[in-house]
N, C-alpha and C positions, 0 to 999 in steps of 0.2 A: 390594310393595305400600307406597304412600305412607303417611307417618306423619300421623294426623290431630293438628293443634293443638288445644289446650284453650282455650276463650275463657270469659272470664266470663259473655257474653252469651249463651252456648249456642248457638252458630251451628250450623246443621245441619250434617251430617258432608259433604255435597257440597260446601258453600261454604269448609269448613275445610282441604280436602287442598290442600296446594301442588303446582303442577304445573311441569315444566321443559320449556322450548321446544325443539325440535328444532333451532332457529337460535340460536347463539352470540350472547350480548349481547341477546337479546331478552327482556324481561320478561313474564311471564304477564299474561293480563288480569286487571285489579282488579275482580274481580265485588263489587258491592254488595248488601246484603240488599233484597229487594224490587224490584230492578232487572228490567225485561222481557227475556227470555231472546230472544237473537239481535236486539237492538235495532242501530240504525245504528252506535253506536261500537264495540258488540262484534263486528260483522260487518266494520268497518273495520280493527278489530285483527286479525281473522284473514286478511283479504285480503292486509295487510301481511306476516305471518308467512308467509303461503304463498308470495306473490312474493319475499320474502326468500330463502326456502329453495330457491326454483327457481333464482334466480339464482346461488346458492352452487354448488348444483349443476351448471349451465350452465358457470360458471366452472372447476370441476372437470373438465368434459368437454374444455373448450377447452385446459387445462393438459396433459390427457394427449395431444390431438391435436398440441400443438407438442412434445411431449417424444417421440412416435413419431416425427416429421419430425427432430428433432436428434439422434437417438441414432445411434451409430454403428453401421453395418450390421452385420457379423457379426465378432464377436471370432475371433482365431486360437485361442485355447483352447476346445477342446470343454467343458470344465467351465464356462467364463464364458458360453459360447453357450447352454447349457443352463438355467444362472441365469438368462439375461437373457429366454430364451424363457417360462421359469416365471413370473417377474415379469409380462411383459407380458400373458401369458395372465390371471393373476389381476387385473391393471389392467384388461383389457377386459371380464371378468365384472363386476367392481364399476360398470363405467360403464354396461353394459347393465343391471343393476340401476336404477341412476341415471337411467336412459332412462325405464325403466318406472315409477319415482317420479314423474317429472315430468309423465307421462301422468295419474297419481293427482292430483297437485297442480292441473292443469289442469281436470280433473273438478271438483275440489272449488272451485276458483274460479267454474266455470261453476254449480255448486250455489247459491254466494253470489248470483250475477247473478239466478237464477230464485227465491230466496227458500226454497231446501230444505235449505240449509246447516245442519247441526245437530241435525237429526231424523233417527232410525232409518229405514232402507230397509224393515226388516220390519215394525216394528210401529209407526213413527210418533211414538214418545216422544222427547222431548229425549236427545240424547247426553249431554251435561254438558260444561259448560266445561272442568273437570279432565281429562277425556278426550281434548279436542279441542287442548288444549295439548300434551300428550304426544303425539299421533297427529292432527294436523290433517287428515288424509284419511280419518279414520274414517266409515264409512256406517252404521255398527251400534252399538246402545247396548250397554254391558257385557254386557246379560243375553244378548241376542241373539247376540253374538259368542262368549259362552262357550258356548251350546247349539251354535253352529256348530263350534266346536273339538271338543266332545265327540263330535258326529256324525262329524266328520272322524277322530277316534282311532280310533271304534268301527269305520268303515269300513275303515280301516288294519289294525287286528286280525283283521278278518274274512278278509283275502285270504291 
């Protein structure tokens, strides 16, 4: 759980939590007291974060494709070959997860376009800037997500 910084002005907790962007080098949005939630500037920030994250993932996928083409075919040593196959299997599994994440990023960008970004799919309340900084593809507020996880855990233990 992120630390809450103490302010002399008694800033509400939701504004005082510092978030970390999934994109290296991108600063979190500077939320100002009284600022309208999901205004043009805020939406622009999240569009920028999502596009940068998508580009980084696409670059990683392209790197993997080039690596697959450039790798020597089959090493003669069986241990080397097994190691190479294991490494490639892990790499391909990672790229598959990234491909699914790119789909979620595209959906988040589409939500920005139709002015639904930043609001919970279940209850319609604000997801929160801090949560979106940590998980820009989030579609549930923290309360709904917690309930979903409890239900999933309960369903898993009943089997």
